[in-house]
Structures are given as structure tokens and as C-alpha cells.
N, C-alpha and C positions, 0 to 999 in steps of 0.2 A: 280465821280464823282466820294479811297479812300481818305483822309482828309489832309489838310496841312494848319494850321491856325497860328494865331498870339496870343500873349498875352504880357502884359507889362513885361519889364525886360528880353527880349530874350538874350540869349548868342549868340554872333556872330559866323558865319561860321559853324553852324550845318546843317545837311541835313535830317531832318525828313520829313514826308509827307508834301506836299506843304504848307499847311496852319496850320500845327501843331505848337503849342507854343514851344519855344526852351529854356525854363528856368525852374525854380522851378515849381513843381506841384502846381496847384491851385484847388485841389479837395476840395469841400466844406464838412464840417462836417454835421452831421444829423441835427444840430440845426440852420443851416444858412439859412433855408427857401428855399433851392433849391429842386425842385420836382424831384423825381427819377422815376416818371411814366409819360409817354407821349404817346398820341395816335399817333402811327406811321402808322396807316392804314386809317386815315381819309382823306377826300377829299383834294387834293392839286391843282386842276384846272390846271394841267400841261398836255397839249395835246402832246407836243413833248419833246425830251430830252433838247433842248434849252430852252423851257418854264420852264422845271424843274430846270435847272441850274439857271435861272434868279429868279425864285421864291425862290430857296434855298438861294441865296445871299440876297434877300429882307427880308427873314425870319431872317437871321443873324442880320440884322439891327433892325428889329422890335422885335424879340423874344429874341435875344441874340445869340452869336456865337455858343456856344456849344449846346445850346438848339436846334438850327436849325440843327446842325450836327446830333444830336440824332433823331430828327424828320424825317430827310430824309434818314438816314442810314438803310439798310436792316439788319435783325438780324445776318446775316453772313458776314457783311461788314468788309473789312480789311483796315487798315491804317498803315503807316510805321512811327515808332517813336523812332529810325529809323528802328528797326526790325519790322516785321509784327505782328500786334496785332488785336484781335477782336475789332472793333470800338466801339460797344455798351458797352463792358466791360471797355475799356479805357476811354470812355466819361462819364461813369456813375458817377453822382454827381459832375462832373467837373464844377466849377463856371465860369460863363460867364465873359469875360474881359469887362472892361468899354467901350471900343470901338472895334468893330469887324473889321476883315480884309475885304477888298473890292475885289471882283473878278468878272470876266466877260468872257463869252465864245467867242472864235474866230473861232472855227471849231467844227463840229460834224460829226461822222461817224456812220451810222445806219445800222443794219443788214437788210437783205432782208425781213425777216418776221416782222421787226419792233419791236421786243421784247427786243433787246439789243442795246446799243449805247455807244460810247466813245466820251466824250467832252474834249476839251483842250482849254486853254485860259490863261489870265494873272491875276495876283493879285498884290495888293499893301497894305502894312501894314500902320498903322497910323504913324509909325516912318519914313516912306518914302521908305523903302526897297521894292524891287519888285521881281517878279518871275513868274513862269508859273505853271499850274496844268494840270494833266491828270486824268480824273475821268470816271470810267465805271459805266453805269446805266443799271438797269434791270426793265422791266415793270412787275408790279404785276397784279394779276387777276382783281382787281377793275379798272384797266386801268391807275392807277397812276404809278409813277416812284420812284425807290429807288436806291441810289448809293451803289455799292458793293465793290468798290476799289478806293482809292484816293492816288495820288502820285504827285510829282513835285519837284521843286528846285528853288533856287534864280537865277536871271539873272542880267546882268549889266545894261540893259535898259528895260524900260517898254514896254510891248506888246501893239500893236494897240488895239483900242476899236471900232471894226466895228459895224455899226448900224445893219447890216445883216450878221451874221456869215456864213461862208461856211458850207454847208451841203452836204454830199455825202452818197448815199445809195448804199449798196452792190448790185451786179448783182443778179437779181431774176430768171434767167433762171435755170431750173432744179428742181427736187422735193426736199422736206426736206430730210436731211441726218441723222437725229437722234436727241437725246436729248442732253441738255447741258452736257459737260464733264468737271469735275474739278479733276485734278490729282496732288496730292502733290508729289514732287520728292525730295528725300534726307532723309535718315533715321535720327533718333535722334542723335545729335552730329555731323551731317554733317556740313561742312563748307559752304554749299550752301542750302538755302531754295528756292524752285522753284515751280511755279504753271502755269498750262496751262488751258485755258478755251475757250469756244466758244458758240455762239448762237445756239439754237436748229437746225437751218438749216445749221450751220457751215459756213455761209457767212461772219461772223465777228469773229475773234479769237484774243487772246492775250496771252502773255507769260511774266511772271516777275520772277526775281530771286534776292535774297539778299545774299550777301557774308558775311563771318564772320566779316569783318572790317566795315560792315554797308553800303558799296557801293551797288548799285542796278541798274538793267536794267529793262526797260519795253518796249515792242514792241506790236504794234497793226496792224493787217492786215485785208483787206477786199477782197472779191471775185470780180474780175473785169469781168470775163467771164467763162463759163463752156463749155467744149468740148463735142460735141454730136457725138456719134458713132452709128453704126447700131444696137448695143445692148442697147443704151440709153445714159444717161449722165455719163461721166467718168472724174473725176478730174476737172481741170480748172486752171485758172491763178489767182494769188493772188498778191496784192500790199501792201507792208508795208507802212502804212500812218503815223505811229508814232514810233519813236525810241528814247527813253529817256535814258540818261546815268547820274546817280547821283553819285557824288564822296562821299567817306566815310566822316563821321562827323569829325570835327577837334576839 
């Protein structure tokens, strides 16, 4: 659930995060009346990651596109523009476009412990262009959801709009395996920026990388079963449920 939006005057054939504008910056100056403060911890009434995705897109229509992105983004959220950036910093004071992009979930993959999820679905800009998104969501202590990563790309055809998106939950057999892990790979100046992450119980994991040319990969896997031995639970099987390949910007 990081960001790929639209705004007027997009340049064709760029590959930023799914819903990120592709043209000139539209950052508002201090005198344009755009609030720089927003309560990102308030109630969202989203019980599930699918509820959160739908509420997110409705807020884009009601509050404004970038305002909604700021509201639903975690402080450490990442978006690709096309290189990885802190979403809150990139979105700060960015002026809402006149018309927001429209997006909808088609599938959701949820960790066994219910604290992390990855949604994917389709989007459509006011200019008629279409694509897909993949967004990672994290549940916060209040029970609400915040997105921590947003990615995606354009497609040649619009994705279906199912009334009931597919929901798959990772296998819950076995004890929790530890705390979330986030490991940055690639020293400063490296041609590849890479990140691995997983839910506290390690039943849902993801891996993304961005190359020097702006192309990137994102994969998501869930646990489908865990092997039981005489000494307890050891390892298990994982299924890759999302594998996105995004070409470099043109």
C-alpha cells in the first residue's frame, strides 16, 4: 500500500511508484494554504487491509490525493519516484491535483498474525491510462493500518474490479519466529538499493531492489505450511504470490 499517483501533465513512459505523478513538481509554497500537519494516527475505521485500501482511495476523492497519501502513510513509508524516497518527506506540502487517480484492490495477502498485509490491484488515471499497484500495509497499535511501501507500473489493459477481492492468509501453524526485520543492502554508491522485510511471525515476507537505471523488482511470499519434527517446528514451505518487474524510466 508504497505510492504511485497521478497529476496533470504527466510525462509518458516513466516508471515511478504506481500512483506517483510523472511530471513537474507540484509542491505548494507556504502561502498556498496547504496544511503541512495531518493527524496520521486518528481513527480510520479500517478493520482489514482491504478496508484500509478502500478507505484510502475514498479519502483521495474526498480529501485530495496527496492529503490522503500523507494520512495513510507510516512515518517510515517508502515510495519510488523512481528511486526509493521517504514518502512523508516527498509528499510534504505537495499540492493535491484537481482530480485524483482511482484505484481498487484485487487481492490481499495477510500474515498469520494479522499485523502485515500486501494488497495489489488496479488503477486508472483521469487521462485514461491504467496500471497496477502493490502496497505493503502494517497494523499500528491502535488497530488502524498504515502503508509502508507502494509500487507498481502501467499496463496495457485495465485490471478487473472484483466486488470481493481474493484474500489469502499465511499458514498459522508454528510459534512466532521473531520481530520484523528490515535490512538495507548495498553501501552508499552501490548500483543496487535493496531491502528485505517480514512480519513478526515471518509468515509474510518481501524483497525489493532498485537498480542504478531506475528499474526495480518486488516480490512477496507467504508461508503455506511448516514442517513439524520431533524437536518442534523447523522451516516450512513458502509461495511467492507477487513478483513485479518494473522497467527503467524512459
